[in-house]
Backbone as JSON Lines, residues from 0, in Angstrom:
{"i":0,"aa":"X","n":[61.49,9.2,-14.59],"ca":[60.66,9.83,-13.6],"c":[61.44,9.83,-12.28]}
{"i":1,"aa":"X","n":[61.51,10.96,-11.62],"ca":[62.25,11.01,-10.37],"c":[61.35,10.67,-9.2]}
{"i":2,"aa":"X","n":[61.88,10.56,-8.02],"ca":[61.13,10.13,-6.83],"c":[60.04,11.13,-6.44]}
{"i":3,"aa":"X","n":[60.26,12.39,-6.66],"ca":[59.27,13.41,-6.33],"c":[58.03,13.28,-7.18]}
{"i":4,"aa":"X","n":[58.23,13.03,-8.45],"ca":[57.1,12.88,-9.36],"c":[56.35,11.58,-9.1]}
{"i":5,"aa":"X","n":[57.04,10.53,-8.82],"ca":[56.37,9.25,-8.57],"c":[55.61,9.32,-7.24]}
{"i":6,"aa":"X","n":[56.14,10.06,-6.26],"ca":[55.41,10.24,-5.0],"c":[54.13,11.02,-5.21]}
{"i":7,"aa":"X","n":[54.21,12.08,-6.02],"ca":[53.01,12.89,-6.31],"c":[51.99,12.05,-7.09]}
{"i":8,"aa":"X","n":[52.49,11.24,-8.02],"ca":[51.6,10.38,-8.8],"c":[50.9,9.36,-7.89]}
{"i":9,"aa":"X","n":[51.63,8.82,-6.93],"ca":[51.04,7.88,-5.97],"c":[49.97,8.56,-5.12]}
{"i":10,"aa":"X","n":[50.28,9.76,-4.62],"ca":[49.3,10.51,-3.81],"c":[48.07,10.84,-4.63]}
{"i":11,"aa":"X","n":[48.27,11.29,-5.86],"ca":[47.14,11.61,-6.73],"c":[46.31,10.36,-7.02]}
{"i":12,"aa":"X","n":[46.96,9.23,-7.27],"ca":[46.24,7.98,-7.51],"c":[45.46,7.53,-6.3]}
{"i":13,"aa":"X","n":[46.04,7.65,-5.13],"ca":[45.33,7.29,-3.9],"c":[44.13,8.21,-3.66]}
{"i":14,"aa":"X","n":[44.33,9.51,-3.96],"ca":[43.22,10.47,-3.83],"c":[42.08,10.08,-4.75]}
{"i":15,"aa":"X","n":[42.37,9.73,-5.99],"ca":[41.33,9.3,-6.92],"c":[40.65,8.02,-6.44]}
{"i":16,"aa":"X","n":[41.43,7.09,-5.91],"ca":[40.87,5.82,-5.42],"c":[39.93,6.07,-4.23]}
{"i":17,"aa":"X","n":[40.37,6.88,-3.29],"ca":[39.53,7.2,-2.12],"c":[38.26,7.93,-2.55]}
{"i":18,"aa":"X","n":[38.41,8.87,-3.49],"ca":[37.25,9.61,-4.0],"c":[36.26,8.65,-4.66]}
{"i":19,"aa":"X","n":[36.75,7.72,-5.46],"ca":[35.87,6.75,-6.13],"c":[35.17,5.87,-5.11]}
{"i":20,"aa":"X","n":[35.88,5.47,-4.06],"ca":[35.27,4.63,-3.02],"c":[34.18,5.41,-2.28]}
{"i":21,"aa":"X","n":[34.45,6.68,-1.98],"ca":[33.45,7.5,-1.29],"c":[32.22,7.69,-2.16]}
{"i":22,"aa":"X","n":[32.42,7.97,-3.43],"ca":[31.29,8.16,-4.35],"c":[30.48,6.87,-4.46]}
{"i":23,"aa":"X","n":[31.16,5.73,-4.57],"ca":[30.45,4.44,-4.65],"c":[29.68,4.17,-3.36]}
{"i":24,"aa":"X","n":[30.27,4.51,-2.23],"ca":[29.57,4.33,-0.94],"c":[28.32,5.19,-0.85]}
{"i":25,"aa":"X","n":[28.43,6.44,-1.28],"ca":[27.26,7.33,-1.28],"c":[26.19,6.79,-2.22]}
{"i":26,"aa":"X","n":[26.6,6.32,-3.39],"ca":[25.65,5.78,-4.35],"c":[24.91,4.57,-3.78]}
{"i":27,"aa":"X","n":[25.65,3.64,-3.19],"ca":[25.01,2.45,-2.64],"c":[24.16,2.77,-1.41]}
{"i":28,"aa":"X","n":[24.57,3.74,-0.6],"ca":[23.76,4.15,0.55],"c":[22.44,4.76,0.07]}
{"i":29,"aa":"X","n":[22.51,5.57,-0.98],"ca":[21.29,6.17,-1.52],"c":[20.37,5.1,-2.11]}
{"i":30,"aa":"X","n":[20.95,4.13,-2.79],"ca":[20.14,3.04,-3.36],"c":[19.48,2.22,-2.25]}
{"i":31,"aa":"X","n":[20.21,1.98,-1.16],"ca":[19.63,1.23,-0.04],"c":[18.51,2.02,0.61]}
{"i":32,"aa":"X","n":[18.69,3.32,0.78],"ca":[17.65,4.15,1.37],"c":[16.4,4.17,0.48]}
{"i":33,"aa":"X","n":[16.62,4.23,-0.82],"ca":[15.5,4.22,-1.76],"c":[14.76,2.88,-1.68]}
{"i":34,"aa":"X","n":[15.49,1.79,-1.57],"ca":[14.86,0.47,-1.47],"c":[14.06,0.34,-0.17]}
{"i":35,"aa":"X","n":[14.62,0.87,0.93],"ca":[13.88,0.82,2.2],"c":[12.6,1.63,2.12]}
{"i":36,"aa":"X","n":[12.68,2.81,1.49],"ca":[11.49,3.65,1.35],"c":[10.44,2.96,0.48]}
{"i":37,"aa":"X","n":[10.88,2.31,-0.59],"ca":[9.94,1.6,-1.46],"c":[9.28,0.43,-0.73]}
{"i":38,"aa":"X","n":[10.06,-0.27,0.09],"ca":[9.5,-1.39,0.86],"c":[8.49,-0.89,1.89]}
{"i":39,"aa":"X","n":[8.8,0.23,2.52],"ca":[7.86,0.79,3.5],"c":[6.58,1.24,2.82]}
{"i":40,"aa":"X","n":[6.71,1.86,1.65],"ca":[5.53,2.3,0.91],"c":[4.7,1.1,0.46]}
{"i":41,"aa":"X","n":[5.36,0.05,0.02],"ca":[4.64,-1.17,-0.38],"c":[3.9,-1.78,0.79]}
{"i":42,"aa":"X","n":[4.51,-1.76,1.97],"ca":[3.86,-2.3,3.16],"c":[2.62,-1.48,3.5]}
{"i":43,"aa":"X","n":[2.73,-0.15,3.37],"ca":[1.56,0.71,3.63],"c":[0.44,0.43,2.63]}
{"i":44,"aa":"X","n":[0.8,0.25,1.35],"ca":[-0.21,-0.07,0.33],"c":[-0.85,-1.43,0.63]}
{"i":45,"aa":"X","n":[-0.06,-2.4,1.08],"ca":[-0.6,-3.71,1.39],"c":[-1.59,-3.62,2.56]}
{"i":46,"aa":"X","n":[-1.23,-2.85,3.6],"ca":[-2.14,-2.65,4.73],"c":[-3.43,-1.98,4.27]}
{"i":47,"aa":"X","n":[-3.3,-0.98,3.41],"ca":[-4.47,-0.28,2.89],"c":[-5.35,-1.22,2.08]}
{"i":48,"aa":"X","n":[-4.74,-2.06,1.27],"ca":[-5.51,-3.02,0.47],"c":[-6.23,-4.03,1.35]}
{"i":49,"aa":"X","n":[-5.56,-4.5,2.4],"ca":[-6.2,-5.44,3.33],"c":[-7.37,-4.78,4.04]}
{"i":50,"aa":"X","n":[-7.2,-3.53,4.46],"ca":[-8.28,-2.81,5.13],"c":[-9.45,-2.59,4.18]}
{"i":51,"aa":"X","n":[-9.14,-2.24,2.93],"ca":[-10.2,-2.04,1.94],"c":[-10.95,-3.34,1.69]}
{"i":52,"aa":"X","n":[-10.23,-4.45,1.65],"ca":[-10.87,-5.75,1.45],"c":[-11.78,-6.09,2.62]}
{"i":53,"aa":"X","n":[-11.28,-5.85,3.83],"ca":[-12.09,-6.11,5.02],"c":[-13.33,-5.23,5.04]}
{"i":54,"aa":"X","n":[-13.15,-3.95,4.71],"ca":[-14.28,-3.02,4.67],"c":[-15.29,-3.44,3.61]}
{"i":55,"aa":"X","n":[-14.82,-3.88,2.46],"ca":[-15.72,-4.32,1.4],"c":[-16.52,-5.54,1.84]}
{"i":56,"aa":"X","n":[-15.89,-6.45,2.55],"ca":[-16.59,-7.63,3.06],"c":[-17.66,-7.23,4.07]}
{"i":57,"aa":"X","n":[-17.31,-6.3,4.95],"ca":[-18.28,-5.82,5.93],"c":[-19.45,-5.12,5.25]}
{"i":58,"aa":"X","n":[-19.16,-4.31,4.25],"ca":[-20.23,-3.61,3.53],"c":[-21.12,-4.62,2.81]}
{"i":59,"aa":"X","n":[-20.53,-5.63,2.22],"ca":[-21.31,-6.65,1.52],"c":[-22.22,-7.39,2.51]}
{"i":60,"aa":"X","n":[-21.71,-7.71,3.68],"ca":[-22.53,-8.37,4.69],"c":[-23.67,-7.46,5.15]}
{"i":61,"aa":"X","n":[-23.38,-6.18,5.31],"ca":[-24.42,-5.22,5.7],"c":[-25.49,-5.11,4.62]}
{"i":62,"aa":"X","n":[-25.07,-5.08,3.35],"ca":[-26.04,-5.0,2.27],"c":[-26.93,-6.24,2.2]}
{"i":63,"aa":"X","n":[-26.35,-7.4,2.44],"ca":[-27.15,-8.63,2.45],"c":[-28.19,-8.57,3.56]}
{"i":64,"aa":"X","n":[-27.77,-8.1,4.74],"ca":[-28.7,-7.97,5.87],"c":[-29.8,-6.96,5.54]}
{"i":65,"aa":"X","n":[-29.45,-5.84,4.95],"ca":[-30.44,-4.81,4.6],"c":[-31.42,-5.35,3.57]}
{"i":66,"aa":"X","n":[-30.9,-6.1,2.57],"ca":[-31.78,-6.68,1.56],"c":[-32.76,-7.67,2.18]}
{"i":67,"aa":"X","n":[-32.28,-8.49,3.12],"ca":[-33.18,-9.45,3.74],"c":[-34.23,-8.74,4.59]}
{"i":68,"aa":"X","n":[-33.85,-7.69,5.28],"ca":[-34.83,-6.93,6.07],"c":[-35.84,-6.26,5.16]}
{"i":69,"aa":"X","n":[-35.37,-5.7,4.04],"ca":[-36.27,-5.06,3.1],"c":[-37.25,-6.08,2.51]}
{"i":70,"aa":"X","n":[-36.76,-7.26,2.17],"ca":[-37.65,-8.3,1.64],"c":[-38.69,-8.7,2.69]}
{"i":71,"aa":"X","n":[-38.28,-8.77,3.95],"ca":[-39.21,-9.1,5.02],"c":[-40.27,-8.0,5.16]}
{"i":72,"aa":"X","n":[-39.82,-6.75,5.1],"ca":[-40.78,-5.65,5.18],"c":[-41.74,-5.64,3.99]}
{"i":73,"aa":"X","n":[-41.23,-5.96,2.8],"ca":[-42.1,-6.03,1.63],"c":[-43.14,-7.13,1.78]}
{"i":74,"aa":"X","n":[-42.73,-8.29,2.31],"ca":[-43.69,-9.38,2.53],"c":[-44.76,-8.95,3.54]}
{"i":75,"aa":"X","n":[-44.31,-8.31,4.61],"ca":[-45.29,-7.85,5.61],"c":[-46.25,-6.82,5.02]}
{"i":76,"aa":"X","n":[-45.7,-5.91,4.19],"ca":[-46.56,-4.91,3.57],"c":[-47.56,-5.57,2.63]}
{"i":77,"aa":"X","n":[-47.12,-6.56,1.85],"ca":[-48.04,-7.26,0.94],"c":[-49.09,-8.04,1.73]}
{"i":78,"aa":"X","n":[-48.66,-8.7,2.84],"ca":[-49.6,-9.44,3.67],"c":[-50.63,-8.51,4.29]}
{"i":79,"aa":"X","n":[-50.13,-7.35,4.77],"ca":[-51.06,-6.39,5.37],"c":[-51.99,-5.82,4.32]}
{"i":80,"aa":"X","n":[-51.49,-5.58,3.13],"ca":[-52.29,-5.04,2.05],"c":[-53.36,-6.04,1.61]}
{"i":81,"aa":"X","n":[-52.97,-7.29,1.43],"ca":[-53.95,-8.29,1.0],"c":[-54.9,-8.63,2.16]}
{"i":82,"aa":"X","n":[-54.46,-8.62,3.36],"ca":[-55.33,-8.88,4.49],"c":[-56.34,-7.77,4.69]}
{"i":83,"aa":"X","n":[-55.94,-6.56,4.44],"ca":[-56.83,-5.43,4.57],"c":[-57.89,-5.4,3.5]}
{"i":84,"aa":"X","n":[-57.58,-5.82,2.33],"ca":[-58.55,-5.85,1.22],"c":[-59.59,-6.92,1.44]}
{"i":85,"aa":"X","n":[-59.19,-8.05,2.0],"ca":[-60.13,-9.14,2.21],"c":[-61.17,-8.77,3.26]}
{"i":86,"aa":"X","n":[-60.77,-7.98,4.25],"ca":[-61.71,-7.57,5.28],"c":[-62.79,-6.67,4.71]}
{"i":87,"aa":"X","n":[-62.44,-5.8,3.79],"ca":[-63.39,-4.84,3.25],"c":[-64.16,-5.41,2.08]}
{"i":88,"aa":"X","n":[-63.8,-6.54,1.55],"ca":[-64.47,-7.1,0.38],"c":[-65.73,-7.81,0.75]}
């Protein structure tokens, strides 16, 4: 092999090496971007789940309050109903 051919072979080898490094860099950059996007999406889902949990707790507390008020109203209605019947009897 003469010097001209070995020089061309060296340049071609370096070109392949640089190309492989660039492709690997692009691949790893894309993987990192995908991981960041997945982490951001997971954080949004976590916030949504926490908000849903908080809302469910608030709704449950409201339902308990409504049930107690309804029970109070039912007792008053029964008391008024039985009190009214005794007056007319």
